N, C-alpha and C positions, 0 to 999 in steps of 0.2 A: 540773588537766588534765595529761595526759601528752603531752609533745611529742617528736617524733622529732628526733634530732640533725641540724642543718642540714648540708648538704654543704660540705666545705671549699672555699673559693673558690680560683681559680687563683693569685691573688697570694699567699695564705697557703701554698699547696702549694709555690710557687716559693721562698718565703722559707725554708720548712723544708728543702727540697732544698739550698738554698745553705748553710744552717746545718749540715746533715749532711755536705756536701762539705767545708766548712771544718773540721769536727770531725775528719773522716778525714785531712785534710791535716795538721792539728796533731798528730794521733796518729802519723802517719808520721814527721814531723820529730822528734817527741819520742823515738820509737823509735830514730832515727838517733843522737840525742844520747846516749841510754842505751847504745847499742852502742859508741859511742866511749869512754864512761866505763868500761864493762866491759872493753873491749880494753886500755885503759891500765892498769887494775887487774891484768889477767892478765899483761901484760908486766912490771909491777913485781913481781908475785909470783914471776915466773920468775927473778928475779935471785938469784945465789948469796949465801949468808951474810947473809940478810935479818934485820934485827933482829926478834925475836919480837913486840915491841909494834907495830912498823910493819906486820908481817904481819897481826896481828889487825885493825888499822885498815883495811887493804886488803880483808880478808875481809868486814868490815862494809860497805864500799863495794859489794862484789859482791852481798851480800844485799840492799842497798838497790836496786841495779839490777834484781834479780829481782822485788822488790815493785813497783817502778815499772812493769815490763813487764806484770805481772799486772793492775795497775790500768788500763793502756791497753787490755788485752784486754777487761776488763769494760766499759770505756767504749764500745768499739766494739760489743760484744755488745748492750748496752742500747740503743745508738742504732739498731741494725738489727733488733732483735727485733720481730716483729709484735706489736701490742697484743693482750692477752687479750680474749676476747669480752666486750663491754660489757653483761653481764647485770645485772639489778637486784641491788644489794648493800646491806646495812645500812651506814649511814654511820659511826656512832660506833665500831664495831669497827675500821674502816679507820684512823680517827684514832688509836686506841689503839696500833696497830702503828707508825704514823709517830712517835707521841710518844716511844716507847722509843728510837728513833734520834735524834730531836731532842735529847733529854736528854743524850746522849753527845756531841752536836755542840757544845753551848754551852760557852763559856769559864767558868771558876770563878765569876766575879763576876756571872753572869747567872742569875736565878731563872726557873724554868719552871713555868707553871700550866696544867693541862689542865682544861677545864670542858665536858665533853660534855653537850649538851642536846637531842640529836636522836634519842632513843630511839624506834624504830619508823619512822624516816625511811629510805627506800631511794632510792638514786640509781643511775644507769646509767653506769658509768665503769670504765675499766681501772684497777685499784688501783695497779699499778706507776707508771702515769702520774701519778695523784693524789699518791702518795708522793713522786715526783720533784719535782713542783711544790711541795709543802709543804717539802721539804728545801732546795730552792733559796731559797724565801722565808725559811725559818728561818736559813739561812746568811747571807743579807743582814742580817737583824735582829741576828744574833750579831756580825757585823762592825761594825754601827752602835753596839753597846753594849760592845764589847770594852774600850775605854779606861776608861769611867766606870761600867760595870756597869748593871744594870737588871732589868726583868722582861719576859719574853716569854709572852704568854697565847694559848693555842690553845683556841677554843671553837666550839661548833656550835649550831644552832637552825634555825628555819624562818621563812619570810617570805612573805607573800602580797602581790604587787604588782598592784594593781587597774588601774593605768595604766602606760604605758610610762615607764621611767626609764633614759635612755640610759646604757649600751648594752643594757639589758635589756628584754625584752617582758613584757607582763602575764602573770602565772602564779604558781604555787606553787613555791617554791624551798627547798632546804636551803641554809644559809649557813654556811660555814666561815670563821672570822675569826682571823687572826694579827695581834696587836697588840704592838708593842714600845714601850718608854719611852726610846728613843734620842733623838738630837738632832733628828730630823725632817728634812724635805727642803724646800728652797725651792720655791715654786710653779712658777717657770720651769723648774726641773729636773724636778719631778714630772711635768709635762705631757709630757716627752720620754722618760720611762723605759720606755714600751712600744714604743719604736723599737729595732730591732736594734743591738747593739753600743754602746748608750749606757749608761754606768754612773757612779755617784757615787764609785766606789772607784778608787784609783790603779792597781790591777791587776785583771784579770778580763775576761770576754768581754762582759758587759752583755746577755746573752740570757736570763737567768733569768726575768724577768717576761714576756718574749715567749713563752718556752716554756710558762710557766704559762697564759698567755692562750690559746695554741693548744690546750692540753689541755682547758681548760674549754669553749672554743667548740666543740670537736669533740664534747663531751658535751651541747651545747645550752645551756651557761651562759656565764659570763664572769667577769672579774676586775675589781674596782674598788679603786683605791688612794686613800687620804686621808692627808695628812700636812701638818704645819705646823712650821716651825722652832721647836724648844724644846718641842714637844708630842708627839713620837714619831710613829710611822707605823702605820697600820692597813690591812691588805690583806684584802678580803673575796672569797671564792670562792663564786659562786652556781651551784648545780646544780639542774636541774629535778627535782622530786619525781616518782618513778615512780607512786606511788599517793597523791596529795595528798588532804588533807581536802576535803570538799565546800565550795564557796565560801560565805562568809557572805552572808546576805541583804543586799540593797541598802538595806533599811530600817534606820534608825539605832536604837541604844539611846538611850532618853531618860533621862539621868542627872540627878537632882534632889538636890542636897546643899548645905547652907548653910555648910559648912566649906570655904573656898576651897582650902586645900592638899590636903585629901583628895579634893575634887572633881577637881582637876587631876591628881593621881596616878592615881586610878581611871580617868579618861578616857584617860590615857596608856597604862595597861596594856591597856585594852580595844582601843585603836587598834593597839597592838603585836600583839594577837591577831587582827587583821583586821576588827574591828568598826568601823562608822561610829558616831559618838557626837555627840549634841547635849546640851549641859549648861545647866542653870539653877540658881539658888540658892534658889528658892522655888516653892511650888505655884502661886501666882498667876502667876509668870512662865512656868511650864510651860503653864498653861492659855491664856495669851496667845499662846504660841508654837504651840500645837496646830493652829490652822486652817491654818498654812503648812506643816505636816508631812504626809508620807504616814503610814500606819499604822506605828507603831514596831514593831521586832522584840520589844521588851521595855521595861518601865519598871523602872529601878533607882533606888530612892528611899529617903531617910532617913525613918523613920517619924515622928520628932519634928521638925517644922519650925515656924518662926515663922509665925503665921497659920494657914492651912489645913494640916492634917497630912497625912501620907502616905496614910492610909486614905481621907481625903476626896478627895485628888487622884486616887487610883486609881478611886474610885467615879465621879468626873466624867469621867475619860478612858474608862472602860469604857462609859459612856453614849454616847460617840462611837465607840469601837472595841470592840465586845463581845468578851469573852474575852481581852483584852489580857494577856499573861503579865507577871508582876511579881516582883521581888525586893525585899523591905523590909529596910533596914539599921537597926540601933539599938544604942546603948550600954547599953540596959536589957535585962533578961531578956526572953525571947520572950513577946510579948503576943498574946493572942487577938484576931483581927480580926473585924469584923462578919461573921456567917455568910453574908450575901448576896454577899460578895466571893469566896467559895469558897476553894480552896487557894491560898495565896500563900507563896512561898519566903521564908525568913527568914535573915538573915546578921548575927550578933552582932559588934559592934565591941569591941576592935580585931580585924582580920582580916588574914590574909596575902593578897597580891594573887592568888596561885595559887588560893586558896579562892574569892575573888571571881569569877575567870574560870570556875572549875568550876561555881559556883552559877548564873552567868548562862547558861552553855551548857546545863546541865541544865534550867533553867526554860524556856529557849527551845526545848527539845527538839531540840537539834542534837547530832550526834556529837562527842565530844571529840577534839581533835587530840593525837596522842601526841608530836608534836614541839614543843619549847618555842619559843614565838615570840621573835624578837629585835627589840627596839625600836631605831629609828634613834637615833644619838647626835649631839648637837650640840656 
C-alpha cells in the first residue's frame, strides 16, 4: 500500500527550528573566527622584508580561510534550501550516487561494500535529504572504525511488515542498511542516541541520527539502530514503497521436507519474502496438521519422503482442497507424476533460494516482486 507522509508534529518542527538556529549561530561564530584569522594573516603579510617561506605559509592560511568561508556558505545554503519535490524515485540509483561520496569519505583502513538489492523499488523522498542522512551515518561509522579499520556495508532490499513493529506501522517498505564492523555501542548509550546533542564522540554535535530520523519520518518511514559492544552497529532506514507488491495471501505455504537444515533454510527464505510458512518433516505429519489449517497457498514438498511420498501427500491434500498448487523438490531427475495430479511444478536439488522463491511465486500465480527481500538478522 502507498502511504502519505505524516505531518511533522509540532515538537519535531520545534526541534528542527532549534537545530537550524543553532547551526546559523555556529556558522556566524565560525565566520567571526575565520575573519580574525584572515585579518591577522593580512597584517602579517603587510610587514616589510618578509621572509619568502613565511609569506608562502601566510598565503596558505589565507587560502584556508577562503575554503572555510565557502564551506560555511554551503552549510547555510543546504540548511535553508527548500526540499525538492518528493516525487517517486528509484532507490538504488540514489544509493549509487551516495556511495561514490561515501567511498571518498572513509579512511584508508575501512573497506566499503555496496550491495544494491532494490531494483524496481521506488520511494518518495528528497534525494538530497536522503544523501545527507546516509553521509551522516557513514561518517559516524568511519569514526568508529578509524583506529582499527573494518568494513562498512551499504545494501538495500524490501520488507513487508504484517504487524506493527515499533516505531513502524504495517506496510511494504524499502530498507536501506548501513552496517559497520566497529566496536559497537553499549545499550545504555544506544537508547539515547536519537536525543539531540547526544554523541559517543569527544567532538561533534550529536544531531546526525536525529536529522536522519526526521528525514525518514517526513517521508513516512523511520530509522532503527541495532548495536552491541564488540559486534558493530547496524542502522536501517525504512521508506514506504510507492508501488509495493501485492500483499501475500494470509494462507501459509505448507513445507514438507525431511532434511532439517534444508527445511529450516527454505522456511527462512520464504518468510523473508513475506510468506507465512508451516513446516513438517513427513507426509504423515502434514496430514495430521491439515485439519487445523486453512487452505494453504501452496504445497512445497520433497518428492521422496519416508513413508508416504510427495505425490501421495498431494493426492490426499487435493481431496481436501481441490486444485491445491504444488511445487515438488527432488534430488533425482524430474519424474513424471500420476496424470490425475495434473501440472505440478518441479524444482531439482540442489537449488538456489532465489530459484525456490521464483518457483513458489509462479506456482501460486502471484506477481514477482522486483525488490529483493531482506531477512531479519539475529
